[in-house]
C-alpha positions in Angstrom: 63.5 136.7 55.6 62.3 139.9 57.1 63.5 143.5 57.1 64.3 144.9 60.5 63.5 148.5 61.2 66.2 150.8 62.5 65.5 153.1 65.4 68.0 155.8 65.9 67.9 158.9 68.1 70.0 161.9 67.2 71.0 162.6 70.8 72.1 159.0 71.4 74.2 159.0 68.2 75.7 162.4 69.1 76.5 161.5 72.7 78.2 158.1 72.1 79.4 158.4 68.5 77.4 155.4 67.4 78.0 154.3 63.8 75.1 153.2 61.6 76.2 149.6 62.2 75.2 150.0 65.9 71.6 151.2 65.3 68.9 149.7 67.4 66.7 147.0 66.1 62.9 146.9 66.5 62.6 143.3 67.9 59.4 142.1 66.2 58.5 138.4 66.4 59.8 137.9 62.9 63.1 139.5 63.7 63.5 137.4 66.9 62.8 134.2 64.8 65.6 135.3 62.5 67.9 135.7 65.6 66.9 132.2 66.8 67.6 130.7 63.3 71.0 132.4 63.4 71.7 130.9 66.8 71.1 127.3 65.6 74.3 125.5 66.4 75.9 128.4 68.2 75.7 129.0 72.0 76.7 132.5 73.0 77.9 131.2 76.4 81.0 129.5 77.6 84.7 130.1 76.7 83.9 130.3 73.0 80.9 132.7 73.3 82.5 135.5 71.4 83.4 133.3 68.5 79.9 131.9 68.4 78.5 135.5 68.6 80.5 136.4 65.5 78.8 133.6 63.6 75.4 134.5 65.1 75.9 138.2 64.1 76.9 137.3 60.5 73.9 135.0 60.0 71.5 137.3 61.7 72.7 140.3 59.6 72.4 138.3 56.5 68.8 137.1 57.4 67.5 140.6 58.1 69.3 142.3 55.3 71.4 144.8 57.2 74.4 144.9 59.5 73.7 144.6 63.2 76.5 144.9 65.8 77.2 142.1 68.3 76.4 144.6 71.1 72.8 145.0 70.0 72.4 141.2 69.9 74.1 140.8 73.3 71.8 143.5 74.8 68.7 141.8 73.4 69.8 138.4 74.6 70.4 140.0 78.0 66.8 141.1 78.2 65.6 137.6 77.4 68.0 135.5 79.5 70.3 135.8 82.5 73.5 135.5 80.3 75.9 135.6 83.3 74.2 132.7 84.9 74.2 130.7 81.7 77.9 131.5 81.2 78.7 130.3 84.7 76.7 127.2 84.3 78.5 126.2 81.2 80.9 123.2 81.7 84.4 123.9 80.7 85.9 121.6 78.1 89.1 121.4 80.2 90.1 121.8 83.8 90.7 125.4 84.7 91.8 125.5 88.3 94.7 127.7 89.1 97.4 126.5 91.4 100.7 127.9 92.4 103.7 126.3 90.8 107.4 126.7 91.3 109.9 125.1 88.9 112.4 123.0 90.9 115.7 124.6 91.4 117.6 121.7 89.9 115.7 122.1 86.6 116.4 125.8 86.5 120.1 125.1 87.2 120.2 122.5 84.4 118.8 124.9 81.9 121.3 127.6 83.0 124.2 125.2 82.6 122.9 123.9 79.2 122.3 120.3 80.4 118.8 120.2 79.0 119.7 117.8 76.1 121.7 115.4 78.3 118.6 113.3 79.1 118.1 112.5 75.4 121.7 111.5 75.0 121.5 109.1 77.9 118.4 107.5 76.4 120.1 107.1 73.0 123.1 105.4 74.7 120.9 103.0 76.6 119.0 102.2 73.4 122.2 101.5 71.5 123.4 99.2 74.2 120.1 97.3 74.2 119.7 97.1 70.4 123.1 97.4 68.7 122.7 98.2 65.0 123.0 95.2 62.7 125.7 95.4 60.1 126.6 93.7 56.9 129.1 91.5 58.7 126.3 90.1 60.9 124.6 88.5 57.9 122.3 91.3 56.8 122.5 92.4 53.2 123.0 96.0 52.3 119.3 96.7 51.8 118.3 95.1 55.1 121.0 97.1 56.9 119.5 100.3 55.5 116.1 99.2 56.6 117.4 98.6 60.1 118.9 102.1 60.2 115.5 103.6 59.1 113.8 101.6 61.8 116.2 102.9 64.4 115.6 106.5 63.3 111.8 106.0 63.5 112.2 104.5 67.0 114.3 107.5 68.1 111.5 109.8 66.9 109.0 107.8 68.9 111.3 108.0 72.0 111.4 111.8 71.6 107.7 112.1 71.3 107.2 109.8 74.4 109.7 111.9 76.3 107.8 115.1 75.4 104.6 113.5 76.5 106.2 112.4 79.9 107.5 115.9 80.4 104.0 117.3 79.8 102.6 114.8 82.3 105.2 115.7 84.9 104.4 119.4 84.4 100.7 118.7 84.8 101.4 116.7 88.0 103.3 119.7 89.3 100.2 121.8 89.0 98.1 119.3 91.0 
């Protein structure tokens, strides 16, 4: 699109050790339009603002034909908008409240004693009592008996996933 002019003062570069990438940009209307085009689809606010800024910086640098640092872009956006207020007004995509949490002593003790896997074993025993595996003697042919074993293995995987989900829910409830 347009070429951006670089403004660089010798004393500024000497004092702060600024590299050529961090040179200032003369913000003409054409250069600002390039910035706005680079910002399409990327909001430099919220929890992902730094990731979006990387995309904005890359697109903007490509549009104007030279490298520009994220700091230069942040500084310019700061002159145009109240970036802190925009960041604070951004709705979080997840709840982010901090609450104190203490793991119950019985769980800590179970982990220390190695009883963590005992719950899974009890569930498997209950499942076996509820649905005993069919055998060849009960009228199933060898191929059907094999299918029944595969079905039980899939069910035990589903039980493990459900257990993990319930544990996650219990942990989240503990944070409330």
